SEGULO-949715 format. One record per residue: residue number from 0; residue in three letters; x, y, z of N, C-alpha, C in turn. Coordinates in nm, 4 decimals. Layout:
// SEGULO-949715
{num->NUM	residu->ALA	n_x->X	n_y->Y	n_z->Z	ca_x->X	ca_y->Y	ca_z->Z	c_x->X	c_y->Y	c_z->Z};
...
END
This chain:
// SEGULO-949715
{num->0	residu->MET	n_x->0.0211	n_y->-0.0399	n_z->3.1367	ca_x->-0.0491	ca_y->-0.1559	ca_z->3.0865	c_x->0.0260	c_y->-0.2091	c_z->2.9640};
{num->1	residu->THR	n_x->0.0464	n_y->-0.3386	n_z->2.9600	ca_x->0.1161	ca_y->-0.4022	ca_z->2.8495	c_x->0.0165	c_y->-0.4807	c_z->2.7655};
{num->2	residu->THR	n_x->0.0220	n_y->-0.4604	n_z->2.6355	ca_x->-0.0636	ca_y->-0.5341	ca_z->2.5444	c_x->0.0100	c_y->-0.6592	c_z->2.5000};
{num->3	residu->GLU	n_x->-0.0571	n_y->-0.7717	n_z->2.5089	ca_x->0.0043	ca_y->-0.8962	ca_z->2.4659	c_x->0.0037	c_y->-0.9023	c_z->2.3136};
{num->4	residu->ILE	n_x->0.1195	n_y->-0.9280	n_z->2.2585	ca_x->0.1329	ca_y->-0.9377	ca_z->2.1135	c_x->0.1880	c_y->-1.0756	c_z->2.0819};
{num->5	residu->ASP	n_x->0.1125	n_y->-1.1501	n_z->2.0040	ca_x->0.1609	ca_y->-1.2821	ca_z->1.9659	c_x->0.1778	c_y->-1.2906	c_z->1.8148};
{num->6	residu->ARG	n_x->0.2361	n_y->-1.3994	n_z->1.7721	ca_x->0.2675	ca_y->-1.4208	ca_z->1.6309	c_x->0.1420	c_y->-1.4129	c_z->1.5427};
{num->7	residu->ASP	n_x->0.0322	n_y->-1.4733	n_z->1.5869	ca_x->-0.0916	ca_y->-1.4716	ca_z->1.5086	c_x->-0.1442	c_y->-1.3293	c_z->1.4907};
{num->8	residu->LYS	n_x->-0.1380	n_y->-1.2521	n_z->1.5967	ca_x->-0.1834	ca_y->-1.1127	ca_z->1.5905	c_x->-0.0973	c_y->-1.0335	c_z->1.4919};
{num->9	residu->LEU	n_x->0.0335	n_y->-1.0511	n_z->1.4998	ca_x->0.1237	ca_y->-0.9803	ca_z->1.4085	c_x->0.1006	c_y->-1.0222	c_z->1.2637};
{num->10	residu->THR	n_x->0.0829	n_y->-1.1514	n_z->1.2422	ca_x->0.0561	ca_y->-1.2009	ca_z->1.1070	c_x->-0.0718	c_y->-1.1390	c_z->1.0527};
{num->11	residu->HIS	n_x->-0.1745	n_y->-1.1377	n_z->1.1352	ca_x->-0.3028	ca_y->-1.0802	ca_z->1.0940	c_x->-0.2875	c_y->-0.9322	c_z->1.0587};
{num->12	residu->LEU	n_x->-0.2195	n_y->-0.8572	n_z->1.1432	ca_x->-0.2007	ca_y->-0.7142	ca_z->1.1175	c_x->-0.1223	c_y->-0.6894	c_z->0.9891};
{num->13	residu->LEU	n_x->-0.0123	n_y->-0.7606	n_z->0.9730	ca_x->0.0698	ca_y->-0.7411	ca_z->0.8534	c_x->-0.0083	c_y->-0.7757	c_z->0.7273};
{num->14	residu->GLU	n_x->-0.0815	n_y->-0.8858	n_z->0.7302	ca_x->-0.1607	ca_y->-0.9239	ca_z->0.6130	c_x->-0.2692	c_y->-0.8203	c_z->0.5838};
{num->15	residu->HIS	n_x->-0.3305	n_y->-0.7690	n_z->0.6883	ca_x->-0.4329	ca_y->-0.6650	ca_z->0.6708	c_x->-0.3722	c_y->-0.5402	c_z->0.6079};
{num->16	residu->TRP	n_x->-0.2585	n_y->-0.4961	n_z->0.6600	ca_x->-0.1947	ca_y->-0.3754	ca_z->0.6070	c_x->-0.1514	c_y->-0.3947	c_z->0.4625};
{num->17	residu->ILE	n_x->-0.0983	n_y->-0.5113	n_z->0.4306	ca_x->-0.0546	ca_y->-0.5395	ca_z->0.2934	c_x->-0.1740	c_y->-0.5357	c_z->0.1986};
{num->18	residu->GLU	n_x->-0.2815	n_y->-0.6024	n_z->0.2370	ca_x->-0.4014	ca_y->-0.6034	ca_z->0.1528	c_x->-0.4584	c_y->-0.4621	c_z->0.1377};
{num->19	residu->HIS	n_x->-0.4603	n_y->-0.3890	n_z->0.2462	ca_x->-0.5109	ca_y->-0.2514	ca_z->0.2444	c_x->-0.4265	c_y->-0.1650	c_z->0.1494};
{num->20	residu->ASN	n_x->-0.2960	n_y->-0.1806	n_z->0.1567	ca_x->-0.2068	ca_y->-0.1054	ca_z->0.0679	c_x->-0.2301	c_y->-0.1415	c_z->-0.0780};
{num->21	residu->HIS	n_x->-0.2499	n_y->-0.2705	n_z->-0.1062	ca_x->-0.2755	ca_y->-0.3126	ca_z->-0.2441	c_x->-0.4033	c_y->-0.2471	c_z->-0.2973};
{num->22	residu->SER	n_x->-0.5022	n_y->-0.2371	n_z->-0.2110	ca_x->-0.6274	ca_y->-0.1722	ca_z->-0.2500	c_x->-0.6035	c_y->-0.0249	c_z->-0.2843};
{num->23	residu->HIS	n_x->-0.5266	n_y->0.0431	n_z->-0.2012	ca_x->-0.4946	ca_y->0.1837	ca_z->-0.2285	c_x->-0.4138	c_y->0.1966	c_z->-0.3573};
{num->24	residu->SER	n_x->-0.3177	n_y->0.1100	n_z->-0.3751	ca_x->-0.2332	ca_y->0.1150	ca_z->-0.4936	c_x->-0.3171	c_y->0.1007	c_z->-0.6206};
{num->25	residu->LYS	n_x->-0.4089	n_y->0.0070	n_z->-0.6183	ca_x->-0.4980	ca_y->-0.0140	ca_z->-0.7335	c_x->-0.5817	c_y->0.1110	c_z->-0.7599};
{num->26	residu->SER	n_x->-0.6334	n_y->0.1697	n_z->-0.6538	ca_x->-0.7140	ca_y->0.2908	ca_z->-0.6670	c_x->-0.6308	c_y->0.4064	c_z->-0.7229};
{num->27	residu->PHE	n_x->-0.5081	n_y->0.4206	n_z->-0.6745	ca_x->-0.4201	ca_y->0.5262	ca_z->-0.7249	c_x->-0.3986	c_y->0.5112	c_z->-0.8752};
{num->28	residu->LYS	n_x->-0.3738	n_y->0.3882	n_z->-0.9186	ca_x->-0.3487	ca_y->0.3648	ca_z->-1.0612	c_x->-0.4721	c_y->0.4003	c_z->-1.1441};
{num->29	residu->GLU	n_x->-0.5884	n_y->0.3570	n_z->-1.0984	ca_x->-0.7126	ca_y->0.3869	ca_z->-1.1701	c_x->-0.7358	c_y->0.5376	c_z->-1.1792};
{num->30	residu->TRP	n_x->-0.7143	n_y->0.6073	n_z->-1.0680	ca_x->-0.7375	ca_y->0.7514	ca_z->-1.0672	c_x->-0.6320	c_y->0.8262	c_z->-1.1470};
{num->31	residu->ALA	n_x->-0.5112	n_y->0.7771	n_z->-1.1478	ca_x->-0.4066	ca_y->0.8414	ca_z->-1.2281	c_x->-0.4455	c_y->0.8387	c_z->-1.3756};
{num->32	residu->GLU	n_x->-0.5012	n_y->0.7267	n_z->-1.4200	ca_x->-0.5450	ca_y->0.7167	ca_z->-1.5593	c_x->-0.6567	c_y->0.8169	c_z->-1.5889};
{num->33	residu->LYS	n_x->-0.7538	n_y->0.8268	n_z->-1.4982	ca_x->-0.8651	ca_y->0.9206	ca_z->-1.5166	c_x->-0.8156	c_y->1.0647	c_z->-1.5173};
{num->34	residu->VAL	n_x->-0.7261	n_y->1.0950	n_z->-1.4245	ca_x->-0.6730	ca_y->1.2306	ca_z->-1.4120	c_x->-0.5932	c_y->1.2677	c_z->-1.5369};
{num->35	residu->LYS	n_x->-0.5156	n_y->1.1723	n_z->-1.5868	ca_x->-0.4369	ca_y->1.1984	ca_z->-1.7076	c_x->-0.5289	c_y->1.2230	c_z->-1.8270};
{num->36	residu->GLU	n_x->-0.6331	n_y->1.1417	n_z->-1.8395	ca_x->-0.7293	ca_y->1.1600	ca_z->-1.9486	c_x->-0.7969	c_y->1.2966	c_z->-1.9412};
{num->37	residu->ALA	n_x->-0.8091	n_y->1.3504	n_z->-1.8205	ca_x->-0.8711	ca_y->1.4819	ca_z->-1.8013	c_x->-0.7722	c_y->1.5953	c_z->-1.8286};
{num->38	residu->GLY	n_x->-0.6479	n_y->1.5590	n_z->-1.8615	ca_x->-0.5503	ca_y->1.6609	ca_z->-1.8982	c_x->-0.4573	c_y->1.7052	c_z->-1.7864};
{num->39	residu->TYR	n_x->-0.4612	n_y->1.6384	n_z->-1.6748	ca_x->-0.3754	ca_y->1.6745	ca_z->-1.5619	c_x->-0.2555	c_y->1.5796	c_z->-1.5551};
{num->40	residu->ASP	n_x->-0.1676	n_y->1.5920	n_z->-1.6529	ca_x->-0.0555	ca_y->1.4990	ca_z->-1.6656	c_x->0.0371	c_y->1.4997	c_z->-1.5443};
{num->41	residu->GLU	n_x->0.0731	n_y->1.6176	n_z->-1.4965	ca_x->0.1655	ca_y->1.6246	ca_z->-1.3825	c_x->0.1017	c_y->1.5676	c_z->-1.2561};
{num->42	residu->LEU	n_x->-0.0249	n_y->1.5942	n_z->-1.2367	ca_x->-0.0960	ca_y->1.5385	ca_z->-1.1216	c_x->-0.1006	c_y->1.3862	c_z->-1.1316};
{num->43	residu->ALA	n_x->-0.1252	n_y->1.3362	n_z->-1.2511	ca_x->-0.1279	ca_y->1.1912	ca_z->-1.2725	c_x->0.0075	c_y->1.1294	c_z->-1.2378};
{num->44	residu->GLU	n_x->0.1149	n_y->1.1976	n_z->-1.2738	ca_x->0.2490	ca_y->1.1479	ca_z->-1.2406	c_x->0.2684	c_y->1.1397	c_z->-1.0895};
{num->45	residu->ASP	n_x->0.2196	n_y->1.2394	n_z->-1.0180	ca_x->0.2311	ca_y->1.2379	ca_z->-0.8715	c_x->0.1521	c_y->1.1216	c_z->-0.8111};
{num->46	residu->ILE	n_x->0.0339	n_y->1.0982	n_z->-0.8641	ca_x->-0.0483	ca_y->0.9879	ca_z->-0.8134	c_x->0.0191	c_y->0.8539	c_z->-0.8432};
{num->47	residu->LEU	n_x->0.0801	n_y->0.8420	n_z->-0.9610	ca_x->0.1529	ca_y->0.7195	ca_z->-0.9937	c_x->0.2748	c_y->0.7016	c_z->-0.9035};
{num->48	residu->LEU	n_x->0.3370	n_y->0.8115	n_z->-0.8654	ca_x->0.4485	ca_y->0.8035	ca_z->-0.7711	c_x->0.3986	c_y->0.7527	c_z->-0.6355};
{num->49	residu->ALA	n_x->0.2829	n_y->0.8007	n_z->-0.5941	ca_x->0.2234	ca_y->0.7524	ca_z->-0.4688	c_x->0.1942	c_y->0.6030	c_z->-0.4785};
{num->50	residu->GLU	n_x->0.1474	n_y->0.5590	n_z->-0.5950	ca_x->0.1227	ca_y->0.4154	ca_z->-0.6158	c_x->0.2526	c_y->0.3366	c_z->-0.5985};
{num->51	residu->LYS	n_x->0.3590	n_y->0.3870	n_z->-0.6583	ca_x->0.4893	ca_y->0.3202	ca_z->-0.6479	c_x->0.5354	c_y->0.3131	c_z->-0.5026};
{num->52	residu->LYS	n_x->0.5209	n_y->0.4231	n_z->-0.4307	ca_x->0.5620	ca_y->0.4267	ca_z->-0.2899	c_x->0.4780	c_y->0.3300	c_z->-0.2061};
{num->53	residu->MET	n_x->0.3493	n_y->0.3209	n_z->-0.2369	ca_x->0.2620	ca_y->0.2286	ca_z->-0.1645	c_x->0.3067	c_y->0.0849	c_z->-0.1893};
{num->54	residu->ASP	n_x->0.3441	n_y->0.0546	n_z->-0.3140	ca_x->0.3940	ca_y->-0.0792	ca_z->-0.3458	c_x->0.5245	c_y->-0.1076	c_z->-0.2712};
{num->55	residu->GLU	n_x->0.6094	n_y->-0.0059	n_z->-0.2594	ca_x->0.7343	ca_y->-0.0220	ca_z->-0.1841	c_x->0.7044	c_y->-0.0485	c_z->-0.0366};
{num->56	residu->CYS	n_x->0.6077	n_y->0.0210	n_z->0.0163	ca_x->0.5664	ca_y->0.0010	ca_z->0.1553	c_x->0.5161	c_y->-0.1421	c_z->0.1746};
{num->57	residu->SER	n_x->0.4366	n_y->-0.1891	n_z->0.0815	ca_x->0.3857	ca_y->-0.3264	ca_z->0.0898	c_x->0.4998	c_y->-0.4269	c_z->0.0870};
{num->58	residu->ALA	n_x->0.6000	n_y->-0.4011	n_z->0.0049	ca_x->0.7148	ca_y->-0.4918	ca_z->-0.0031	c_x->0.7880	c_y->-0.4986	c_z->0.1311};
{num->59	residu->VAL	n_x->0.8000	n_y->-0.3858	n_z->0.1990	ca_x->0.8644	ca_y->-0.3842	ca_z->0.3308	c_x->0.7811	c_y->-0.4650	c_z->0.4306};
{num->60	residu->LEU	n_x->0.6501	n_y->-0.4476	n_z->0.4258	ca_x->0.5631	ca_y->-0.5231	ca_z->0.5162	c_x->0.5673	c_y->-0.6725	c_z->0.4857};
{num->61	residu->GLU	n_x->0.5756	n_y->-0.7080	n_z->0.3578	ca_x->0.5867	ca_y->-0.8493	ca_z->0.3208	c_x->0.7172	c_y->-0.9083	c_z->0.3731};
{num->62	residu->LYS	n_x->0.8242	n_y->-0.8310	n_z->0.3658	ca_x->0.9533	ca_y->-0.8749	ca_z->0.4190	c_x->0.9434	c_y->-0.8952	c_z->0.5704};
{num->63	residu->ALA	n_x->0.8749	n_y->-0.8045	n_z->0.6369	ca_x->0.8555	ca_y->-0.8168	ca_z->0.7818	c_x->0.7754	c_y->-0.9428	c_z->0.8141};
{num->64	residu->ARG	n_x->0.6734	n_y->-0.9694	n_z->0.7351	ca_x->0.5895	ca_y->-1.0880	ca_z->0.7587	c_x->0.6713	c_y->-1.2161	c_z->0.7470};
{num->65	residu->GLU	n_x->0.7670	n_y->-1.2177	n_z->0.6553	ca_x->0.8513	ca_y->-1.3361	ca_z->0.6370	c_x->0.9371	c_y->-1.3650	c_z->0.7599};
{num->66	residu->LYS	n_x->0.9581	n_y->-1.2661	n_z->0.8437	ca_x->1.0411	ca_y->-1.2837	ca_z->0.9633	c_x->0.9658	c_y->-1.3507	c_z->1.0776};
{num->67	residu->LEU	n_x->0.8364	n_y->-1.3660	n_z->1.0612	ca_x->0.7576	ca_y->-1.4299	ca_z->1.1677	c_x->0.7673	c_y->-1.5809	c_z->1.1615};
END
């Protein structure tokens, strides 16, 4: 079975994933601050790294969206 994929569907998916990633990135940053305040500096650094990676992922998806 072949699923039909059109430009509108791809645009919708990419925009959804980008927005979803931005939401996660924001949450990571907020939690990193809370975790750091609680004295878990190294854990906070890891969460901030995850935030950075999520932003990088979003940038790749944004680049993909531009190709449509």
